[in-house]
N, C-alpha and C positions, 0 to 999 in steps of 0.2 A: 379586743381593743387594739388600736394602732397608735403610732406616734402622733398622728393627726388628732386623735382623741385625747391622749394623756397629757400632752404638753399644754393645751388650753386649760385643762383642769389645774395643772400645776401653776400656770400663770394666774389663774383666778385666786388660788390660795395665797400665792405670793402677794398679789395686789391687796388683798384684805389685810394680811399681816403688815404690809408696808404702810397702809393707812393707819393702822394701830400704832406703828412705830413713830408716826409723825405727830402723835399727841392729840389726836381727835378726842375731844373731851367726852363726847357721848359714848364713843367706843371704849375709852379708858374706864368709864364708870362701870362697865360690864365686861372688862377684859377677859375674865375667866371663860365666859361664854364664847367669845371669839377664838380664844386659844383652843378651847376644848373642841369646838366644831371643826377647826382646821386639823387638829390632831386626828379626829375621827375620819375626816376626808383623806388625809395622808395614809392612815392605817389601811383604809380600804384599797387605795391605789397600790400601796406596797404589797398587800396580800395578793392582789390580782397579779402583780408582776412576779411575786415569788412562786406562784403556782405554775408559771410558764417555764419551759426549758430556757436556759440561758440564750440560745440562739433565737428563740421566739419572743424574748422580752422586748418591750417597746422602748426601753431606756438604753441610753448609751452606757458603755462599760464604766462602772464606778458610780453611776448616778443613783442606783438603788442604795448603795452604802451611804451616800450623802443624804438621801431621803430618810433612811433609818436614823441617822445622827440628828437630822433636823427634828424629827418626831420626838426623839429622846430628849433633846434640849428644850423643846416646847413643853414637854411634861414637867421639866424642872421649874419652869417659870409660870406654870398654870395658876398656882395659888400664891406665888410670891413673885409678883411681876417685877421685872427688871428691864427697863427700856434699853439700856446698854447691851444686855445680853440678847434681847430681841434683835437689835440692829446687827450684832455679830452673826446671829442665826441667818438673817436675811442676806448678809454678804455671802454666806455659803450657799444658801438656797437659790439665789439669783442665777448661779451658774448652771443649775439644773432646769429651773423654770424657763430660762431664756438661753437655750444652748447656742443660738446664733449670735448672742451678745446684745440683742435688742431688748429694750424694756419699754 
């Protein structure tokens, strides 16, 4: 996997969580499903990166730690949804999903 492949996947996860944070009623009705599916996607990406030697990792220095924290924080709100906490998670996640500052 390369940077070209991992960052679009992170962007897709970010966008889905961002939609949820904007209060989409249909999404909020089944928020645990959205949170869980994105936790699973993040876990897979993290595991792929952890298997690589540091110099072969697709992520910038420190981004893996941020993704681990994002995943942990999502676990905490999976069944006890907190829109404020989700927005805080997104503030941290956007820096990894969009390393060029674009959104």
